[in-house]
One Martini backbone bead per residue (centre of mass of N, CA, C, O) as a GRO file, in nm:
protein
   96
    1MET     BB    1  -1.796   0.985  -1.942
    2HIS     BB    2  -1.945   0.769  -2.101
    3ASP     BB    3  -1.720   0.563  -2.111
    4LEU     BB    4  -1.688   0.530  -1.806
    5LEU     BB    5  -1.974   0.436  -1.739
    6THR     BB    6  -1.963   0.187  -1.928
    7GLN     BB    7  -1.711   0.047  -1.809
    8ARG     BB    8  -1.803   0.063  -1.476
    9PHE     BB    9  -2.059  -0.086  -1.498
   10ASN     BB   10  -2.260  -0.285  -1.268
   11PRO     BB   11  -2.523  -0.507  -1.306
   12ASP     BB   12  -2.455  -0.653  -1.001
   13HIS     BB   13  -2.499  -0.431  -0.762
   14ASN     BB   14  -2.767  -0.461  -0.580
   15THR     BB   15  -2.949  -0.176  -0.511
   16GLY     BB   16  -3.223  -0.092  -0.670
   17LEU     BB   17  -3.173   0.118  -0.875
   18ASP     BB   18  -3.420   0.379  -1.002
   19ALA     BB   19  -3.280   0.639  -1.198
   20CYS     BB   20  -3.241   0.971  -1.268
   21ILE     BB   21  -2.916   1.117  -1.333
   22ARG     BB   22  -2.702   1.391  -1.226
   23PHE     BB   23  -2.401   1.531  -1.326
   24ASP     BB   24  -2.221   1.801  -1.165
   25TRP     BB   25  -1.920   2.032  -1.252
   26GLY     BB   26  -2.015   2.333  -1.364
   27SER     BB   27  -1.870   2.289  -1.674
   28GLY     BB   28  -2.059   2.030  -1.651
   29GLY     BB   29  -2.242   1.726  -1.765
   30ILE     BB   30  -2.466   1.434  -1.688
   31LEU     BB   31  -2.729   1.224  -1.819
   32PHE     BB   32  -2.870   0.935  -1.647
   33ALA     BB   33  -2.957   0.583  -1.605
   34VAL     BB   34  -3.063   0.354  -1.345
   35ARG     BB   35  -3.210   0.021  -1.420
   36GLU     BB   36  -3.082  -0.169  -1.225
   37THR     BB   37  -2.915  -0.348  -1.480
   38GLN     BB   38  -2.916  -0.062  -1.625
   39LEU     BB   39  -2.766   0.158  -1.865
   40LEU     BB   40  -2.875   0.500  -1.944
   41LEU     BB   41  -2.752   0.766  -2.165
   42ASP     BB   42  -3.072   0.871  -2.256
   43CYS     BB   43  -3.215   1.044  -2.058
   44ASP     BB   44  -3.546   1.228  -2.083
   45SER     BB   45  -3.578   1.303  -1.786
   46GLN     BB   46  -3.596   1.410  -1.490
   47PRO     BB   47  -3.405   1.434  -1.226
   48GLU     BB   48  -3.397   1.266  -0.907
   49MET     BB   49  -3.082   1.330  -0.911
   50THR     BB   50  -2.811   1.543  -0.799
   51ILE     BB   51  -2.459   1.565  -0.852
   52TYR     BB   52  -2.216   1.777  -0.691
   53PHE     BB   53  -1.899   1.859  -0.817
   54ASP     BB   54  -1.598   2.013  -0.817
   55SER     BB   55  -1.518   1.789  -1.038
   56GLU     BB   56  -1.464   1.570  -1.292
   57ALA     BB   57  -1.226   1.426  -1.154
   58LEU     BB   58  -1.383   1.346  -0.905
   59ALA     BB   59  -1.591   1.178  -1.031
   60LYS     BB   60  -1.387   0.970  -1.146
   61ASP     BB   61  -1.254   0.885  -0.880
   62LEU     BB   62  -1.509   0.774  -0.749
   63LEU     BB   63  -1.591   0.563  -0.971
   64CYS     BB   64  -1.283   0.422  -0.959
   65GLY     BB   65  -1.185   0.419  -0.643
   66GLU     BB   66  -0.975   0.670  -0.570
   67ALA     BB   67  -1.221   0.775  -0.390
   68ASP     BB   68  -1.382   0.848  -0.104
   69PRO     BB   69  -1.715   0.914  -0.059
   70VAL     BB   70  -1.739   0.983   0.227
   71MET     BB   71  -1.498   1.181   0.256
   72ALA     BB   72  -1.592   1.372   0.032
   73PHE     BB   73  -1.858   1.444   0.162
   74MET     BB   74  -1.749   1.550   0.440
   75GLN     BB   75  -1.551   1.767   0.269
   76GLY     BB   76  -1.745   1.904   0.038
   77GLN     BB   77  -1.683   1.782  -0.272
   78PHE     BB   78  -1.991   1.690  -0.245
   79ARG     BB   79  -2.332   1.691  -0.353
   80ALA     BB   80  -2.702   1.651  -0.298
   81SER     BB   81  -3.005   1.598  -0.471
   82GLY     BB   82  -3.207   1.395  -0.285
   83HIS     BB   83  -3.130   1.074  -0.216
   84LEU     BB   84  -2.863   0.999  -0.026
   85ILE     BB   85  -2.850   0.684  -0.081
   86TRP     BB   86  -2.818   0.706  -0.384
   87VAL     BB   87  -2.536   0.794  -0.398
   88PHE     BB   88  -2.413   0.520  -0.295
   89HIS     BB   89  -2.553   0.352  -0.516
   90THR     BB   90  -2.418   0.478  -0.753
   91MET     BB   91  -2.124   0.407  -0.685
   92ALA     BB   92  -2.182   0.096  -0.668
   93ALA     BB   93  -2.258   0.075  -0.981
   94PHE     BB   94  -1.923   0.136  -1.042
   95ARG     BB   95  -1.840  -0.126  -0.894
   96PRO     BB   96  -1.708  -0.447  -0.862
   0.00000   0.00000   0.00000
């Protein structure tokens, strides 16, 4: 997942996102930060938002644009604790 985040991160995403984020998919997870135009894979603070996915595969599909985040959210395939708008800003930060 580290490699995918690094490959997919778009520093020009223009969302204004500045947060420590955790992705959790039950059997694992990852903690990282998006600080405006930077991706930090070694965030050492408490996450300001956690996104819970049904699976790691779903997380990857959403980040790669192979799944629609709005539809997946509406179908209950992922949920979040924290600011809901940050969920979609996070997805946007990994899209071209």
